N, CA, C and O of each residue as an XYZ file, in Angstrom:
428
protein
N     -11.550    -19.303     30.669
C     -10.685    -18.135     30.768
C      -9.347    -18.490     31.404
O      -8.306    -17.973     30.997
N      -9.375    -19.371     32.401
C      -8.143    -19.783     33.064
C      -7.225    -20.522     32.091
O      -6.011    -20.323     32.101
N      -7.816    -21.381     31.248
C      -7.017    -22.116     30.277
C      -6.359    -21.168     29.281
O      -5.204    -21.364     28.901
N      -7.082    -20.159     28.866
C      -6.523    -19.178     27.933
C      -5.351    -18.443     28.580
O      -4.325    -18.223     27.936
N      -5.496    -18.068     29.829
C      -4.422    -17.364     30.530
C      -3.184    -18.251     30.658
O      -2.061    -17.805     30.423
N      -3.401    -19.501     31.031
C      -2.275    -20.428     31.151
C      -1.596    -20.622     29.798
O      -0.368    -20.626     29.714
N      -2.392    -20.783     28.740
C      -1.828    -20.960     27.401
C      -1.022    -19.729     26.980
O       0.045    -19.870     26.382
N      -1.511    -18.538     27.279
C      -0.786    -17.319     26.915
C       0.507    -17.179     27.722
O       1.506    -16.679     27.205
N       0.496    -17.612     28.972
C       1.732    -17.588     29.775
C       2.758    -18.555     29.190
O       3.945    -18.238     29.117
N       2.299    -19.731     28.776
C       3.209    -20.709     28.159
C       3.775    -20.156     26.854
O       4.963    -20.316     26.578
N       2.942    -19.514     26.062
C       3.419    -18.922     24.806
C       4.424    -17.811     25.089
O       5.422    -17.689     24.379
N       4.179    -17.010     26.101
C       5.142    -15.963     26.479
C       6.480    -16.578     26.867
O       7.530    -16.033     26.526
N       6.457    -17.711     27.578
C       7.687    -18.413     27.932
C       8.418    -18.876     26.673
O       9.632    -18.705     26.558
N       7.672    -19.467     25.722
C       8.299    -19.928     24.488
C       8.871    -18.767     23.674
O       9.926    -18.904     23.055
N       8.182    -17.632     23.674
C       8.694    -16.460     22.965
C       9.973    -15.939     23.619
O      10.904    -15.526     22.928
N      10.016    -15.960     24.946
C      11.235    -15.536     25.644
C      12.391    -16.470     25.317
O      13.508    -16.018     25.065
N      12.126    -17.774     25.322
C      13.166    -18.748     24.977
C      13.625    -18.562     23.526
O      14.813    -18.670     23.222
N      12.686    -18.285     22.653
C      13.016    -18.066     21.253
C      13.928    -16.854     21.095
O      14.915    -16.904     20.360
N      13.599    -15.781     21.778
C      14.421    -14.576     21.735
C      15.817    -14.858     22.290
O      16.814    -14.401     21.731
N      15.886    -15.607     23.386
C      17.174    -15.942     23.995
C      18.016    -16.786     23.036
O      19.222    -16.569     22.922
N      17.387    -17.756     22.340
C      18.116    -18.589     21.388
C      18.618    -17.770     20.206
O      19.693    -18.045     19.673
N      17.860    -16.780     19.800
C      18.304    -15.911     18.704
C      19.472    -15.053     19.158
O      20.427    -14.863     18.406
N      19.411    -14.533     20.375
C      20.499    -13.703     20.904
C      21.806    -14.499     21.016
O      22.886    -13.949     20.801
N      21.709    -15.787     21.349
C      22.885    -16.645     21.493
C      23.318    -17.251     20.150
O      24.271    -18.028     20.100
N      22.623    -16.898     19.071
C      22.887    -17.412     17.719
C      22.769    -18.927     17.633
O      23.500    -19.562     16.874
N      21.854    -19.514     18.407
C      21.574    -20.942     18.310
C      20.677    -21.254     17.121
O      20.680    -22.376     16.615
N      19.908    -20.262     16.674
C      19.023    -20.431     15.529
C      19.254    -19.288     14.551
O      19.695    -18.205     14.935
N      18.952    -19.544     13.291
C      19.096    -18.529     12.252
C      17.880    -17.628     12.181
O      16.876    -17.845     12.859
N      17.996    -16.620     11.350
C      16.916    -15.638     11.224
C      15.646    -16.262     10.641
O      14.545    -15.950     11.096
N      15.784    -17.144      9.636
C      14.597    -17.770      9.045
C      13.847    -18.615     10.067
O      12.620    -18.551     10.151
N      14.584    -19.406     10.843
C      13.942    -20.232     11.862
C      13.312    -19.358     12.947
O      12.218    -19.649     13.430
N      14.001    -18.298     13.320
C      13.459    -17.372     14.310
C      12.142    -16.772     13.833
O      11.163    -16.741     14.579
N      12.120    -16.297     12.590
C      10.897    -15.690     12.066
C       9.762    -16.702     11.955
O       8.610    -16.384     12.252
N      10.091    -17.928     11.525
C       9.061    -18.958     11.425
C       8.414    -19.198     12.773
O       7.187    -19.181     12.876
N       9.227    -19.426     13.834
C       8.683    -19.726     15.153
C       8.033    -18.504     15.789
O       7.062    -18.640     16.534
N       8.552    -17.316     15.508
C       7.925    -16.100     16.024
C       6.510    -15.959     15.468
O       5.565    -15.704     16.214
N       6.373    -16.125     14.163
C       5.055    -16.040     13.535
C       4.142    -17.150     14.058
O       2.962    -16.915     14.315
N       4.686    -18.352     14.212
C       3.906    -19.475     14.724
C       3.336    -19.183     16.101
O       2.138    -19.362     16.324
N       4.180    -18.734     17.033
C       3.718    -18.508     18.409
C       2.814    -17.288     18.508
O       1.874    -17.282     19.303
N       3.083    -16.251     17.712
C       2.192    -15.094     17.727
C       0.818    -15.443     17.161
O      -0.206    -14.987     17.669
N       0.807    -16.256     16.105
C      -0.465    -16.706     15.548
C      -1.221    -17.565     16.555
O      -2.441    -17.450     16.677
N      -0.505    -18.422     17.274
C      -1.149    -19.240     18.309
C      -1.765    -18.351     19.381
O      -2.873    -18.619     19.844
N      -1.061    -17.297     19.779
C      -1.597    -16.377     20.789
C      -2.850    -15.669     20.280
O      -3.827    -15.523     21.014
N      -2.819    -15.236     19.036
C      -3.985    -14.558     18.462
C      -5.178    -15.513     18.406
O      -6.304    -15.118     18.709
N      -4.935    -16.764     18.022
C      -6.025    -17.737     17.949
C      -6.593    -18.032     19.328
O      -7.800    -18.235     19.464
N      -5.759    -18.060     20.339
C      -6.251    -18.302     21.696
C      -7.084    -17.117     22.179
O      -8.118    -17.296     22.822
N      -6.632    -15.920     21.868
C      -7.382    -14.723     22.269
C      -8.724    -14.660     21.542
O      -9.722    -14.226     22.117
N      -8.749    -15.093     20.275
C      -9.962    -15.009     19.462
C     -10.759    -16.304     19.482
O     -11.439    -16.615     18.504
N     -10.695    -17.059     20.557
C     -11.335    -18.365     20.616
C     -12.863    -18.276     20.498
O     -13.481    -19.148     19.889
N     -13.461    -17.261     21.059
C     -14.926    -17.116     20.949
C     -15.341    -16.868     19.497
O     -16.340    -17.405     19.019
N     -14.561    -16.052     18.817
C     -14.834    -15.808     17.394
C     -14.671    -17.098     16.596
O     -15.449    -17.363     15.679
N     -13.669    -17.896     16.936
C     -13.441    -19.157     16.232
C     -14.589    -20.126     16.505
O     -14.984    -20.882     15.617
N     -15.128    -20.111     17.730
C     -16.313    -20.924     18.039
C     -17.484    -20.540     17.141
O     -18.158    -21.406     16.582
N     -17.718    -19.246     17.008
C     -18.812    -18.768     16.158
C     -18.561    -19.123     14.695
O     -19.481    -19.528     13.984
N     -17.326    -18.973     14.252
C     -16.981    -19.302     12.869
C     -17.161    -20.791     12.604
O     -17.672    -21.173     11.551
N     -16.749    -21.634     13.543
C     -16.904    -23.084     13.388
C     -18.386    -23.460     13.307
O     -18.772    -24.301     12.495
N     -19.206    -22.842     14.141
C     -20.647    -23.112     14.103
C     -21.245    -22.643     12.779
O     -22.088    -23.328     12.199
N     -20.814    -21.489     12.307
C     -21.323    -20.956     11.040
C     -20.918    -21.834      9.866
O     -21.681    -21.979      8.911
N     -19.716    -22.426      9.925
C     -19.248    -23.309      8.856
C     -19.857    -24.703      8.941
O     -19.686    -25.517      8.034
N     -20.563    -24.974     10.026
C     -21.263    -26.243     10.137
C     -20.518    -27.326     10.885
O     -20.936    -28.484     10.853
N     -19.431    -26.991     11.557
C     -18.722    -27.977     12.354
C     -19.525    -28.267     13.607
O     -20.095    -27.363     14.217
N     -19.564    -29.543     13.986
C     -20.355    -29.904     15.155
C     -19.623    -29.611     16.458
O     -20.262    -29.455     17.499
N     -18.296    -29.534     16.420
C     -17.513    -29.293     17.628
C     -17.290    -27.819     17.877
O     -17.768    -26.958     17.138
N     -16.560    -27.557     18.924
C     -16.250    -26.167     19.261
C     -15.053    -25.698     18.432
O     -14.444    -26.480     17.702
N     -14.736    -24.441     18.555
C     -13.631    -23.859     17.807
C     -12.293    -24.464     18.179
O     -11.415    -24.598     17.327
N     -12.124    -24.833     19.444
C     -10.857    -25.418     19.868
C     -10.653    -26.775     19.203
O      -9.521    -27.145     18.891
N     -11.734    -27.520     18.982
C     -11.604    -28.792     18.269
C     -11.188    -28.577     16.829
O     -10.374    -29.329     16.294
N     -11.744    -27.551     16.196
C     -11.356    -27.230     14.821
C      -9.880    -26.869     14.777
O      -9.163    -27.313     13.881
N      -9.417    -26.071     15.731
C      -7.996    -25.725     15.785
C      -7.140    -26.964     16.004
O      -6.063    -27.087     15.420
N      -7.607    -27.870     16.834
C      -6.872    -29.112     17.075
C      -6.771    -29.923     15.791
O      -5.697    -30.433     15.473
N      -7.860    -30.053     15.049
C      -7.836    -30.796     13.794
C      -6.873    -30.150     12.798
O      -6.109    -30.842     12.125
N      -6.916    -28.835     12.710
C      -6.020    -28.131     11.789
C      -4.555    -28.291     12.203
O      -3.675    -28.432     11.354
N      -4.304    -28.267     13.508
C      -2.925    -28.407     13.962
C      -2.395    -29.816     13.704
O      -1.226    -29.980     13.353
N      -3.232    -30.826     13.872
C      -2.806    -32.198     13.578
C      -2.521    -32.338     12.083
O      -1.537    -32.969     11.697
N      -3.361    -31.763     11.255
C      -3.119    -31.807      9.812
C      -1.811    -31.098      9.464
O      -1.046    -31.585      8.632
N      -1.552    -29.964     10.087
C      -0.303    -29.241      9.836
C       0.900    -30.061     10.295
O       1.927    -30.079      9.616
N       0.789    -30.738     11.433
C       1.889    -31.582     11.906
C       2.174    -32.720     10.935
O       3.336    -33.015     10.654
N       1.138    -33.357     10.421
C       1.346    -34.409      9.429
C       2.043    -33.856      8.192
O       2.925    -34.508      7.632
N       1.653    -32.663      7.764
C       2.300    -32.040      6.607
C       3.782    -31.780      6.888
O       4.630    -32.054      6.039
N       4.099    -31.251      8.078
C       5.503    -30.978      8.413
C       6.316    -32.261      8.512
O       7.480    -32.283      8.111
N       5.728    -33.321      9.035
C       6.430    -34.611      9.091
C       6.682    -35.120      7.680
O       7.760    -35.642      7.395
N       5.712    -34.978      6.803
C       5.883    -35.382      5.406
C       7.028    -34.613      4.751
O       7.882    -35.203      4.090
N       7.039    -33.296      4.938
C       8.117    -32.477      4.366
C       9.480    -32.854      4.941
O      10.472    -32.895      4.214
N       9.529    -33.127      6.227
C      10.767    -33.533      6.876
C      11.261    -34.860      6.319
O      12.458    -35.035      6.094
N      10.352    -35.786      6.099
C      10.722    -37.073      5.530
C      11.296    -36.908      4.125
O      12.262    -37.582      3.768
N      10.711    -36.020      3.329
C      11.237    -35.762      1.987
C      12.643    -35.177      2.046
O      13.509    -35.562      1.261
N      12.872    -34.254      2.969
C      14.207    -33.663      3.106
C      15.231    -34.695      3.556
O      16.363    -34.702      3.071
N      14.838    -35.569      4.486
C      15.754    -36.612      4.942
C      16.098    -37.579      3.813
O      17.238    -38.028      3.701
N      15.129    -37.894      2.992
C      15.373    -38.773      1.856
C      16.351    -38.133      0.876
O      17.231    -38.812      0.348
N      16.206    -36.853      0.631
C      17.126    -36.146     -0.261
C      18.535    -36.122      0.328
O      19.515    -36.313     -0.392
N      18.636    -35.888      1.628
C      19.947    -35.873      2.285
C      20.605    -37.250      2.186
O      21.808    -37.348      1.941
N      19.817    -38.316      2.376
C      20.367    -39.669      2.257
C      20.899    -39.930      0.853
O      21.962    -40.531      0.695
N      20.170    -39.484     -0.165
C      20.635    -39.650     -1.546
C      21.917    -38.864     -1.784
O      22.842    -39.358     -2.428
N      21.972    -37.634     -1.261
C      23.178    -36.821     -1.425
C      24.379    -37.461     -0.733
O      25.479    -37.462     -1.285
N      24.183    -38.000      0.453
C      25.269    -38.661      1.177
C      25.741    -39.892      0.402
O      26.940    -40.161      0.325
N      24.796    -40.634     -0.170
C      25.162    -41.814     -0.959
C      26.020    -41.416     -2.157
O      27.009    -42.083     -2.461
N      25.648    -40.337     -2.837
C      26.436    -39.863     -3.982
C      27.838    -39.442     -3.544
O      28.821    -39.752     -4.217
N      27.928    -38.745     -2.430
C      29.232    -38.291     -1.933
C      30.114    -39.485     -1.578
O      31.296    -39.509     -1.922
N      29.548    -40.466     -0.898
C      30.313    -41.661     -0.517
C      30.754    -42.420     -1.756
O      31.881    -42.915     -1.799
N      29.902    -42.525     -2.760
C      30.283    -43.199     -4.002
C      31.430    -42.473     -4.690
O      32.374    -43.106     -5.162
N      31.351    -41.143     -4.747
C      32.430    -40.361     -5.380
C      33.742    -40.514     -4.619
O      34.800    -40.632     -5.238
N      33.693    -40.512     -3.305
C      34.918    -40.683     -2.509
C      35.483    -42.083     -2.721
O      36.698    -42.243     -2.838
N      34.621    -43.101     -2.773
C      35.084    -44.473     -2.965
C      35.725    -44.632     -4.338
O      36.738    -45.318     -4.477
N      35.136    -43.998     -5.355
C      35.709    -44.110     -6.697
C      37.042    -43.370     -6.792
O      37.941    -43.821     -7.502
N      37.189    -42.252     -6.097
C      38.448    -41.495     -6.118
C      39.551    -42.266     -5.378
O      40.710    -42.232     -5.792
N      39.206    -42.944     -4.312
C      40.199    -43.694     -3.521
C      40.628    -44.956     -4.247
O      41.702    -45.486     -3.963
N      39.847    -45.440     -5.148
C      40.170    -46.672     -5.861
C      41.234    -46.381     -6.854
O      41.668    -47.279     -7.576
């Protein structure tokens, strides 16, 4: 119970920071909504941890619900890193095309 309370306090801090960044226009609306949904979903999952334990046992996982959430979060992080790598590769190709066009125009 103490861990859940600490986790919810940390999430409340992140939500406050997120709101402050939106007010200062440091982030756009899409990014704000993405992180808002992310942190609210994290809070709901922490509150429903006992239900997740029961669901994990019913699905046949040998670990507790928090382990299942950890596995899912690691998988999601790998997916986001993969997507980020694809975007960086596209940006590098676009920069290369722009530099080539500028070099050809200057010649």
